[in-house]
C-alpha positions as CSV (number, residue, x, y, z in Angstrom):
1,X,0.0,0.0,0.0
2,X,2.8,2.3,0.9
3,X,4.6,1.6,-2.4
4,X,1.4,2.5,-4.3
5,X,1.2,5.8,-2.5
6,X,4.9,6.5,-3.3
7,X,4.2,5.7,-6.9
8,X,1.2,8.0,-7.1
9,X,3.2,10.8,-5.5
10,X,6.0,10.4,-8.1
11,X,3.4,10.5,-10.9
12,X,1.9,13.7,-9.4
13,X,5.3,15.3,-9.2
14,X,6.1,14.3,-12.8
15,X,2.7,15.6,-14.0
16,X,3.2,18.9,-12.3
17,X,6.7,19.2,-13.8
18,X,5.4,18.3,-17.2
19,X,2.7,20.9,-17.1
20,X,5.1,23.6,-15.8
21,X,7.4,22.9,-18.7
22,X,4.5,22.7,-21.2
23,X,3.0,26.0,-20.1
24,X,6.4,27.6,-19.9
25,X,7.2,26.7,-23.5
26,X,3.7,27.6,-24.6
27,X,3.8,31.0,-23.0
28,X,7.2,31.7,-24.5
29,X,5.9,30.8,-27.9
30,X,3.0,33.2,-27.4
31,X,5.4,36.0,-26.7
32,X,7.0,35.6,-30.1
33,X,5.5,38.1,-32.5
34,X,4.0,36.7,-35.7
35,X,5.7,37.5,-39.0
36,X,9.0,38.3,-37.1
37,X,11.9,39.1,-39.3
38,X,15.1,37.1,-39.4
39,X,17.4,38.0,-36.5
40,X,20.7,38.6,-38.3
41,X,22.7,39.0,-35.2
42,X,21.8,36.0,-33.1
43,X,21.0,32.4,-33.9
44,X,19.9,31.7,-37.5
45,X,16.1,31.7,-37.6
46,X,13.6,31.9,-40.4
47,X,10.0,33.1,-39.9
48,X,7.4,34.6,-42.1
49,X,8.1,38.1,-43.5
50,X,6.1,40.8,-41.7
51,X,5.6,43.0,-44.8
52,X,2.0,43.6,-45.7
53,X,0.7,42.7,-49.1
54,X,0.7,46.0,-51.0
55,X,-2.6,47.0,-52.6
56,X,-3.3,46.3,-56.3
57,X,-3.8,48.9,-59.0
58,X,-6.5,48.5,-61.5
59,X,-7.5,50.3,-64.7
60,X,-10.9,51.9,-65.3
61,X,-12.3,48.5,-66.4
62,X,-11.0,46.5,-63.5
63,X,-8.0,45.0,-65.3
64,X,-5.0,44.4,-63.0
65,X,-2.1,46.6,-63.9
66,X,0.0,46.4,-60.7
67,X,0.1,43.7,-58.1
68,X,2.3,42.0,-55.4
69,X,3.3,38.4,-55.5
70,X,4.9,36.2,-52.9
71,X,8.4,35.0,-53.6
72,X,11.2,33.1,-51.7
73,X,14.8,34.0,-51.3
74,X,17.6,31.6,-50.5
75,X,19.3,32.4,-47.2
76,X,22.3,30.7,-45.7
77,X,24.1,30.8,-42.3
78,X,27.9,30.9,-43.3
79,X,28.9,30.4,-39.6
80,X,27.7,26.8,-39.6
81,X,28.8,25.7,-43.1
82,X,31.1,22.7,-42.9
83,X,32.7,23.0,-46.3
84,X,32.1,26.6,-47.7
85,X,34.3,25.9,-50.8
86,X,32.3,22.8,-51.7
87,X,29.0,24.8,-51.3
88,X,30.3,27.5,-53.6
89,X,31.2,25.0,-56.3
90,X,27.9,23.1,-56.1
91,X,25.9,26.4,-56.0
92,X,27.5,27.5,-59.3
93,X,26.8,24.1,-60.9
94,X,23.1,24.6,-60.1
95,X,22.7,28.2,-61.2
96,X,25.4,28.5,-63.9
97,X,25.6,32.0,-65.3
98,X,23.1,33.2,-62.8
99,X,25.6,32.6,-60.0
100,X,27.4,36.0,-60.3
101,X,27.5,36.4,-56.5
102,X,31.0,36.6,-55.1
103,X,31.0,34.1,-52.2
104,X,34.7,33.9,-51.3
105,X,34.9,36.3,-48.4
106,X,31.3,36.0,-47.0
107,X,31.1,32.2,-47.1
108,X,34.2,31.8,-45.0
109,X,33.0,34.4,-42.4
110,X,31.1,34.2,-39.1
111,X,28.0,35.8,-40.7
112,X,24.8,34.3,-39.5
113,X,22.6,35.7,-42.4
114,X,23.4,35.9,-46.1
115,X,21.0,36.2,-48.9
116,X,22.5,34.3,-51.9
117,X,19.6,33.9,-54.4
118,X,16.5,36.0,-54.8
119,X,13.2,34.5,-56.0
120,X,14.4,30.9,-56.0
121,X,12.2,28.1,-57.3
122,X,11.2,25.1,-55.1
123,X,13.0,22.8,-57.6
124,X,16.3,24.7,-57.2
125,X,15.9,24.9,-53.5
126,X,15.6,21.1,-53.3
127,X,18.8,20.8,-55.3
128,X,20.6,23.1,-52.8
129,X,19.4,21.0,-49.9
130,X,21.0,17.9,-51.5
131,X,24.4,19.6,-51.1
132,X,24.0,18.4,-47.5
133,X,25.0,21.6,-45.7
134,X,23.2,22.9,-42.5
135,X,22.0,26.5,-42.2
136,X,20.0,26.7,-45.4
137,X,16.6,28.3,-45.4
138,X,13.9,30.0,-47.5
139,X,12.8,33.5,-46.7
140,X,9.4,34.6,-47.8
141,X,9.1,38.1,-49.3
142,X,7.1,40.0,-51.8
143,X,7.8,41.5,-55.2
144,X,5.9,44.1,-57.2
145,X,4.8,43.0,-60.7
146,X,3.2,44.9,-63.6
147,X,1.3,42.6,-65.9
148,X,1.0,45.3,-68.6
149,X,4.8,45.8,-68.6
150,X,5.2,49.3,-70.2
151,X,1.4,50.1,-70.0
152,X,1.2,53.5,-68.4
153,X,4.5,52.9,-66.7
154,X,5.2,56.6,-66.1
155,X,1.8,57.0,-64.4
156,X,1.8,53.8,-62.3
157,X,5.4,54.3,-61.2
158,X,7.8,52.0,-59.3
159,X,8.6,50.7,-55.8
160,X,12.0,50.3,-54.1
161,X,13.4,47.0,-52.8
162,X,11.5,47.5,-49.5
163,X,8.2,47.9,-51.4
164,X,7.8,51.6,-50.9
165,X,6.6,53.8,-53.8
166,X,9.3,55.9,-55.4
167,X,7.5,57.3,-58.5
168,X,4.1,57.8,-60.1
169,X,0.9,56.7,-58.3
170,X,3.0,54.2,-56.4
171,X,4.7,57.1,-54.6
172,X,1.8,59.6,-54.4
173,X,-0.6,57.1,-53.0
174,X,2.0,55.1,-51.1
175,X,0.2,55.3,-47.7
176,X,-3.0,53.8,-49.1
177,X,-1.3,51.1,-51.1
178,X,1.0,50.1,-48.3
179,X,-2.1,49.7,-46.1
180,X,-3.2,46.9,-48.5
181,X,-5.9,49.2,-50.1
182,X,-6.5,48.9,-53.8
183,X,-6.4,51.8,-56.3
184,X,-8.7,52.1,-59.3
185,X,-7.5,54.4,-62.0
186,X,-9.3,56.2,-64.8
187,X,-6.8,54.9,-67.4
188,X,-8.3,52.6,-70.0
189,X,-5.8,50.0,-71.0
190,X,-7.3,49.5,-74.5
191,X,-7.3,53.2,-75.3
192,X,-3.7,53.4,-73.9
193,X,-2.5,50.7,-76.2
194,X,-4.2,52.2,-79.3
195,X,-2.9,55.7,-78.6
196,X,0.6,54.4,-78.0
197,X,0.7,52.4,-81.2
198,X,-0.4,55.3,-83.3
199,X,1.9,57.8,-81.6
200,X,4.9,55.4,-82.0
201,X,4.1,55.1,-85.7
202,X,4.3,58.9,-86.2
203,X,7.5,59.1,-84.1
204,X,9.0,56.4,-86.2
205,X,7.9,57.8,-89.6
206,X,9.4,61.2,-88.8
207,X,12.4,59.9,-86.9
208,X,11.5,62.0,-83.9
209,X,13.1,61.9,-80.5
210,X,10.1,61.7,-78.2
211,X,6.4,62.2,-77.8
212,X,3.5,62.6,-75.4
213,X,-0.2,62.3,-75.5
214,X,-3.2,62.8,-73.3
215,X,-6.9,61.9,-73.6
216,X,-9.1,63.5,-70.8
217,X,-12.7,63.9,-70.1
218,X,-13.5,67.5,-70.8
219,X,-16.1,67.8,-68.1
220,X,-14.7,66.0,-65.1
221,X,-11.0,65.8,-65.8
222,X,-10.8,62.0,-65.7
223,X,-7.8,60.9,-67.8
224,X,-8.3,57.9,-70.1
225,X,-4.8,57.8,-71.4
226,X,-1.4,59.3,-70.8
227,X,1.5,58.4,-73.1
228,X,5.1,59.4,-72.7
229,X,7.6,58.0,-75.2
230,X,10.2,56.5,-75.0
231,X,8.9,54.4,-72.2
232,X,10.1,51.2,-70.4
233,X,9.0,47.9,-69.0
234,X,8.0,48.6,-65.4
235,X,9.3,45.2,-64.3
236,X,12.8,46.1,-65.2
237,X,14.9,48.3,-62.9
238,X,18.4,48.2,-64.4
239,X,20.0,50.0,-67.3
240,X,17.1,52.4,-67.8
241,X,18.0,55.7,-69.5
242,X,16.9,59.1,-68.1
243,X,14.9,59.8,-71.3
244,X,12.9,56.6,-70.7
245,X,11.9,57.3,-67.2
246,X,11.2,61.0,-67.7
247,X,7.5,61.8,-68.0
248,X,7.2,64.0,-71.0
249,X,3.4,64.3,-70.7
250,X,3.2,65.7,-67.1
251,X,6.7,66.9,-66.2
252,X,8.2,68.1,-69.6
253,X,7.9,71.8,-70.2
254,X,7.7,73.0,-73.8
255,X,6.9,76.0,-75.9
256,X,3.8,74.7,-77.7
257,X,3.5,77.3,-80.4
258,X,0.2,78.1,-82.1
259,X,-1.9,75.9,-79.8
260,X,-1.7,78.9,-77.4
261,X,-3.6,81.0,-80.0
262,X,-6.7,79.3,-78.7
263,X,-6.4,81.1,-75.4
264,X,-5.5,84.4,-77.0
265,X,-8.7,84.2,-79.0
266,X,-10.6,83.3,-75.8
267,X,-9.2,86.3,-73.9
268,X,-10.1,88.6,-76.8
269,X,-13.7,87.4,-77.0
270,X,-14.2,87.2,-73.2
271,X,-12.8,90.6,-72.5
272,X,-14.7,92.2,-75.3
273,X,-11.5,93.8,-76.6
274,X,-11.8,92.2,-80.0
275,X,-15.0,91.2,-81.8
276,X,-15.0,88.0,-83.8
277,X,-16.0,89.8,-86.9
278,X,-13.4,92.7,-86.4
279,X,-11.0,92.9,-89.3
280,X,-7.2,93.1,-88.7
281,X,-4.5,93.9,-91.2
282,X,-2.0,91.1,-91.5
283,X,-0.4,92.0,-94.8
284,X,2.9,93.2,-93.4
285,X,5.3,91.7,-90.8
286,X,5.6,93.3,-87.4
287,X,9.2,94.6,-87.0
288,X,10.5,94.1,-83.4
289,X,14.1,95.1,-84.2
290,X,16.5,95.3,-87.1
291,X,17.0,91.5,-86.9
292,X,13.6,90.4,-85.5
293,X,10.2,90.4,-86.9
294,X,6.9,88.6,-86.6
295,X,5.7,87.1,-89.9
296,X,3.3,84.4,-91.3
297,X,4.1,81.4,-93.4
298,X,1.0,82.2,-95.5
299,X,0.9,85.6,-97.1
300,X,-2.5,87.2,-96.6
301,X,-2.9,90.5,-98.5
302,X,-6.3,91.5,-97.1
303,X,-7.6,92.2,-93.5
304,X,-9.0,89.1,-91.8
305,X,-11.2,88.5,-88.7
306,X,-10.4,86.5,-85.6
307,X,-11.8,83.1,-86.8
308,X,-9.6,83.5,-90.0
309,X,-6.6,84.4,-87.8
310,X,-7.0,81.1,-86.0
311,X,-7.8,79.0,-89.0
312,X,-4.9,80.3,-91.0
313,X,-2.8,80.4,-87.8
314,X,-1.6,84.0,-88.4
315,X,1.2,85.1,-86.0
316,X,0.8,88.7,-87.1
317,X,-2.9,88.7,-86.4
318,X,-2.5,87.0,-83.0
319,X,0.2,89.4,-82.0
320,X,-2.0,92.4,-82.8
321,X,-4.8,90.9,-80.8
322,X,-2.4,90.5,-77.8
323,X,-1.3,94.1,-78.1
324,X,-4.9,95.2,-77.8
325,X,-5.3,93.1,-74.7
326,X,-2.2,94.2,-72.8
327,X,0.0,92.4,-70.2
328,X,-2.6,92.5,-67.4
329,X,-5.4,90.7,-69.2
330,X,-3.0,88.1,-70.7
331,X,-1.5,87.3,-67.3
332,X,-5.0,87.2,-65.7
333,X,-6.3,84.6,-68.1
334,X,-3.0,82.6,-68.1
335,X,-3.5,82.3,-64.3
336,X,-7.2,81.4,-64.6
337,X,-6.2,78.6,-67.0
338,X,-3.7,77.3,-64.6
339,X,-0.4,78.3,-66.2
340,X,0.8,79.8,-63.0
341,X,1.0,76.6,-61.0
342,X,1.6,72.9,-61.1
343,X,-1.3,70.7,-62.1
344,X,-2.7,69.0,-59.0
345,X,-2.8,65.3,-59.9
346,X,-2.1,62.0,-58.3
347,X,1.5,61.7,-59.3
348,X,4.6,63.6,-58.1
349,X,6.1,64.1,-61.6
350,X,4.6,67.5,-62.5
351,X,6.3,70.9,-63.3
352,X,5.7,74.6,-62.7
353,X,5.4,76.4,-66.0
354,X,8.1,78.9,-67.1
355,X,6.7,82.2,-68.3
356,X,8.6,85.2,-69.4
357,X,7.1,88.2,-67.7
358,X,8.3,91.7,-68.6
359,X,6.8,94.9,-70.0
360,X,8.3,94.5,-73.5
361,X,5.7,94.5,-76.3
362,X,7.6,91.7,-77.9
363,X,7.1,89.4,-74.8
364,X,3.4,90.1,-74.8
365,X,3.1,89.3,-78.5
366,X,5.3,86.2,-78.6
367,X,3.5,84.6,-75.7
368,X,0.2,85.0,-77.6
369,X,1.3,82.5,-80.1
370,X,3.4,80.2,-77.9
371,X,6.9,81.6,-77.5
372,X,8.2,82.7,-74.1
373,X,5.8,80.4,-72.2
374,X,6.7,76.8,-71.4
375,X,4.0,74.5,-70.2
376,X,3.4,70.7,-70.0
377,X,1.1,68.8,-72.3
378,X,-1.0,68.2,-69.2
379,X,-1.4,72.0,-68.7
380,X,-2.4,72.3,-72.3
381,X,-5.1,69.6,-71.9
382,X,-6.5,71.3,-68.8
383,X,-6.7,74.7,-70.5
384,X,-8.2,73.2,-73.7
385,X,-10.9,71.5,-71.6
386,X,-11.8,74.7,-69.8
387,X,-11.9,76.7,-73.0
388,X,-14.1,74.2,-74.9
389,X,-16.4,72.6,-72.2
390,X,-18.5,75.7,-71.6
391,X,-15.8,77.6,-69.7
392,X,-15.9,75.5,-66.5
393,X,-12.9,74.8,-64.3
394,X,-11.7,71.2,-64.5
395,X,-9.0,69.5,-62.5
396,X,-7.3,66.5,-64.1
397,X,-7.4,63.3,-62.1
398,X,-6.2,59.7,-62.4
399,X,-8.6,58.3,-59.8
400,X,-11.9,56.6,-60.8
401,X,-13.5,58.0,-57.7
402,X,-12.6,61.5,-56.8
403,X,-12.4,62.4,-53.1
404,X,-13.8,65.9,-53.7
405,X,-16.4,66.9,-56.2
406,X,-15.4,69.5,-58.8
407,X,-16.1,73.1,-57.8
408,X,-18.5,74.8,-60.2
409,X,-16.2,77.7,-61.2
410,X,-16.9,79.5,-64.5
411,X,-13.6,80.6,-66.0
412,X,-15.0,81.7,-69.4
413,X,-18.6,82.4,-70.4
414,X,-20.5,79.7,-72.3
415,X,-20.9,82.1,-75.2
416,X,-17.1,82.5,-75.5
417,X,-16.6,78.7,-75.3
418,X,-19.2,78.1,-78.0
419,X,-17.5,80.6,-80.4
420,X,-14.1,78.8,-79.8
421,X,-15.7,75.5,-80.6
422,X,-17.0,76.8,-83.9
423,X,-13.6,78.3,-84.8
424,X,-11.7,75.1,-83.9
425,X,-14.1,73.0,-85.9
426,X,-13.1,75.0,-89.0
427,X,-9.4,74.5,-88.2
428,X,-10.0,70.8,-88.9
429,X,-12.9,70.8,-91.3
430,X,-12.3,73.9,-93.5
431,X,-10.1,73.4,-96.6
432,X,-8.0,76.3,-95.4
433,X,-7.4,74.9,-91.9
434,X,-4.0,73.9,-90.7
435,X,-5.4,70.8,-89.1
436,X,-7.5,69.6,-92.1
437,X,-5.6,66.2,-92.2
438,X,-7.1,65.4,-88.8
439,X,-10.7,65.3,-90.2
440,X,-12.8,62.2,-89.4
441,X,-15.8,61.2,-91.5
442,X,-17.6,59.8,-88.5
443,X,-16.9,62.2,-85.6
444,X,-16.7,66.0,-85.6
445,X,-13.3,67.1,-84.4
446,X,-12.0,70.5,-83.5
447,X,-8.5,71.6,-82.5
448,X,-5.5,73.7,-83.1
449,X,-2.0,72.8,-84.5
450,X,1.2,74.3,-83.2
451,X,4.7,74.2,-84.6
452,X,7.5,76.0,-82.8
453,X,11.3,76.3,-83.2
454,X,13.1,74.4,-80.5
455,X,15.0,76.4,-77.9
456,X,18.4,74.9,-77.5
457,X,21.1,76.4,-75.2
458,X,19.2,79.7,-75.2
459,X,18.9,80.0,-79.0
460,X,16.1,79.0,-81.3
461,X,17.1,76.3,-83.8
462,X,16.4,76.8,-87.5
463,X,16.3,73.0,-88.1
464,X,14.7,71.5,-85.0
465,X,11.2,72.0,-83.8
466,X,8.4,70.7,-81.5
467,X,4.9,70.1,-82.9
468,X,1.7,69.9,-81.0
469,X,-2.0,69.5,-81.6
470,X,-4.8,70.0,-79.0
471,X,-8.6,69.8,-79.4
472,X,-11.8,68.1,-78.5
473,X,-14.4,65.6,-79.8
474,X,-17.2,65.7,-80.6
475,X,-16.5,69.4,-81.0
476,X,-20.1,70.6,-80.9
477,X,-20.5,69.1,-77.4
478,X,-17.1,68.1,-76.1
479,X,-16.8,64.9,-74.1
480,X,-13.1,64.5,-74.4
481,X,-10.0,66.6,-75.1
482,X,-6.8,65.4,-76.7
483,X,-3.3,66.7,-76.6
484,X,-0.4,65.3,-78.7
485,X,3.2,66.6,-78.7
486,X,6.1,65.2,-80.8
487,X,9.7,66.4,-80.2
488,X,12.1,67.0,-83.1
489,X,10.4,65.3,-86.1
490,X,12.6,65.2,-89.1
491,X,11.5,66.4,-92.6
492,X,10.6,63.5,-94.9
493,X,10.2,63.1,-98.7
494,X,6.7,61.8,-98.3
495,X,5.8,65.0,-96.3
496,X,7.3,67.3,-99.0
497,X,10.1,67.9,-96.5
498,X,7.8,69.4,-94.1
499,X,7.7,68.6,-90.4
500,X,4.9,70.8,-89.1
501,X,2.1,69.7,-86.8
502,X,-0.3,69.6,-89.8
503,X,1.9,67.0,-91.4
504,X,3.3,65.1,-88.4
505,X,0.4,64.9,-85.9
506,X,-2.8,65.8,-87.8
507,X,-2.9,62.6,-89.9
508,X,-3.0,60.4,-86.7
509,X,-5.8,62.4,-84.9
510,X,-8.7,61.2,-87.1
511,X,-7.4,57.6,-86.9
512,X,-7.2,57.8,-83.2
513,X,-10.6,59.3,-82.6
514,X,-12.2,56.8,-85.0
515,X,-10.8,53.9,-83.1
516,X,-11.4,55.0,-79.5
517,X,-14.8,56.7,-79.8
518,X,-16.7,53.4,-79.9
519,X,-14.8,52.4,-76.7
520,X,-15.9,55.6,-75.2
521,X,-19.5,55.0,-76.4
522,X,-19.5,58.1,-78.5
523,X,-22.0,57.8,-81.4
524,X,-21.1,59.1,-84.9
525,X,-22.5,62.5,-85.8
526,X,-23.6,64.4,-88.8
527,X,-21.0,66.9,-89.9
528,X,-22.9,70.0,-91.1
529,X,-22.0,72.9,-88.7
530,X,-25.6,74.1,-88.9
531,X,-26.8,70.7,-87.6
532,X,-24.1,70.6,-85.0
533,X,-25.3,74.0,-83.6
534,X,-22.0,75.7,-84.3
535,X,-21.7,79.3,-85.5
536,X,-21.0,79.5,-89.3
537,X,-17.9,81.5,-90.1
538,X,-16.8,82.1,-93.7
539,X,-13.1,81.5,-94.1
540,X,-11.3,83.1,-97.1
541,X,-8.3,81.5,-98.7
542,X,-4.7,82.7,-98.6
543,X,-1.7,82.3,-100.9
544,X,1.6,80.8,-99.9
């Protein structure tokens, strides 16, 4: 009986000891934080990476354009390797040319943590295990991937090795994305691809250096497409050139020539300083100095009105209009159109326009037709939308759902806006218009071409230029505005050695709008200006 009691007592003691050990281990395990990083200083340990899965980025139709995938990296503990030399040889046998890592110093060290292969497959990991060395583990991490490769690369942006945004939407909305929240953009992948293909074709045909393009809703500022060329595959981080990663559409600043005549005409009509039927003499150049003068490509020997000045793209006529307006009115409307500030949009790559402000008459006149004022294509798109959408302020956005509703601010009157739509319709649809090659037989387009000598090292080149085209469709009731800029197109035989906007950009505009309008659910329209509700202006021809 006494032996039985002793046995029971021993069992009780053992049980108490067991439970003490068990609860001690369990409590210590509970104290370990989940997703703890590898401790690189103490014992070699591998646990799940604590990084949160970064939010996805989708286009307007819900297509995935940026995501995060789980990967595994090969980690070794050099301090416990039995034969570092053998490990190096076997490692290089497995990975061949991929094994560019220099092991010699680190493998023979007391390091407890060394990452030797990123994104290793399970198959290769099993091969490494067969080497028979201790201290080999897999570390789980995450990598950002862009299924569309170069699709809207400048807009989406990139992340660094720690998964933090360093450019584009990835940077601007980093807090939201890093909190595992998804982003839905206004970008339409289909339109983006169509636009890029057509722009690339023109850049190639004219051996140009670069290009940019924007398609934006004229009424709410939602951007359907932004192109900047050259571009890059967003999954590649090495050996990228500066010109590839630079966003020409939102950060590049350019003198955009005669496209600025749209706004000079708007100022003139809105201020009441110039009537649209007022005749202006453009038969003689304006002499600025002994070596400088303002002249036109087309010689017009009779007085012309404001619509004719825009359709024929007369520098002389535009300069005379600017003179009647004065510096104060010009600056006032430049500011109202947003040329005095960066465009507030969901990326960081934007620029502040550069405008020459002085009291010289030459400065006033030159800015009226696009010299002495450098803006981005995004600035031009915004100003075009304001001028043609009924005069309402619009703020460009890349987000499908805006946080704040657009303020109902009237920049120009509806009457002024309607007159400009009628005039720009003629630029494309009248036989005398500089943009007549942009005409579509299905959708009424209006816009303005611009060709400007390129400013290089403080001097204007006689051989290199920048061409631009901005406008809206359908022009009688604008739903979308477009802006296209091409840098340094070269004269070609098929273009009669001309490299102006009318030859370089206009031919692609009709093709572009014909292809994307069905996607945007815009129905074809009858073309007669009377049926479109546009004012009918008579445009007289001019001689070269």
